[in-house]
N, C-alpha and C positions, 0 to 999 in steps of 0.2 A: 504494500500500500504506500509506503514512504517513497519508494522509487517511482511509483506511478504518479504520485503528486509532484515529484521533481520534474518528470517528463511533461506533465500538463503545465506546470509553471513555466518551463522553458518554452513551450509553444505559445502560451498566452501572453506572457509578461516580459519577454526578452526585449532588449533595446539594442541600439547599434553598438554600444560599448559593454553590455553586461548580459550574461546568461539570465534567463528568467528567474531562476531560483535565488539569484543574488540581488534582485530588486526588492524593494519594500513590499510590494504586493505579492510577489512570488514567495518571499520569506513567510509572510503571514499565511498564504495559501498552503504551503508545505507543512507548516506547523499545525494549523487549525482545520484545514480542509475548505470545502466550498462554503461560502457565507450563506446564511439563511435568506438574506435579502441584500441587494445592492441598489443604492440610489446613484444614478449617473447624472452628472451635471456638466455636459460637454460645452454648452454654449450659453451660460448664464450671463446676464448683463453685468458688467463691471467686475467680473471675477474670471480668473483663469479656470480651466477645467478641473473638476474634482469629483471624487467618488466617496461614498460612505458605505462601508461594509458592516452589516449587522450579524452578530452571532448571538442568538437568543438563549442558547442553552449553556453558555459559558459564564461563570461568575454572576449568574442572575441576569445576564444580558450585557454584552459589551459591543462597542463599535470602534471602527478604525476609519479615519478620514485621510485620504490620499489626495495630493494636489499635483498638478502638472504645471510647474513653473515655466518650462521651456516651450510648451506647445508641440513637443515632439514625442508625446506619449510616454514620457518618463515621469511616472507618478511617484512622489516621495511621501512618506508618512508624515502627516502634520500633527495628528492628535489621536489618542486612543483612551478609552476608559478602562482598558485591561491593566491589571496590576503588572508593573515591571516594564510597561511600554511607554513610549514618549507621550507626555501629557502637556498640552498647551491649550488651555481654555480660550486663548485669544487667537486660535488658528486662523480664523476667517480673515484677519488683517493681513496675513501672509500671502493670500491669493487675490487681494484686491487689485484691480487694474487702474483705479482712479483714486 
């Protein structure tokens, strides 16, 4: 199962410079599996693209927010509610375009 997740991460989340499992989305996918729900925001007004991944059965419900600063599909972790992960309650300011 672990190797299967690495293969899926490499297919879905690779970038020009990184294997998929080395990206933030790939790392979370390999560790936790498929999210229960994904909110995609590729074209919001005044923000760069971002995604919110929800895992309802972990720690009573956690989420991960990834933002694409570059516009080249390189999503970085901005904030999570999971213990031990990056937490930045002001994450939205990091993806503002204005």
